[in-house]
C-alpha positions, 0 to 999 in steps of 0.5 A: 499499500505504501508503495502505491501511495509513493508512486501516486505522490511521485506521479503528482510531483512530476505533473506539477511543472505542467500546471505551474505554467499558464496554458497559452498558445504561443504566437502574436497576440493583440491586446486592447488596453483601456486606460484610466488616469486618476483625477482626469475628467475625460475618458482616454480612448482604448488602444491596441498593441501587438506582440509575440508572447511565449511561455518564457515571455508571459508579461506584455510589454507596456513601456513607452518608447525610450523607456527602459523597463525591468520586470521583477517579482514575476510569479506564475500560479496556474493560469495567473501571472503577476509581476512588478515593473520599474521603468526609467525614461526621459520623463521620469520613473514609472512603477507598476504591478500587474496581473493577467489570467490566461485562457489558452488563446485569450487573457484578461488582466490589469496593471496599476501604475504610478508615474513620477514626473517633475515631482508629481505622482500620477496613478493610472489603471489599465484594463487588458484583454488579449487574444492570439491572432496567429503565429509570430511574424518571421521578422520581429517588430517592436510592439506597436500601439494604435488607437481603436 
């Protein structure tokens, strides 16, 4: 009996790495981003960005051109991926936290950011919804943003 339980437990441990990663279909993903800025009376129009996502690159790139961003504290738990980001650019520093829930060829999530510009702190919230649109292009291109 102990032998059977040991085998079952061993088989369960072998399966853990499979469940530690979200079940995503690697390829080019389109992300619709809705942004909300604290104390801003007008609503910002949503925009779309595209980029390749893989099991190694699960965090969508959200930095502005010219910003250097570093992802830290990335955690994967089942379908959920969370992270923190620190970005530095010509306009100042941006700190962020994000969470995405993957469903094979779709995801939804949010990012909370604080931007420090000229001594002022602005808080932003992003709602993300993504879907896989096909394989990654043969030639890698930078993530592009366009208004919807």
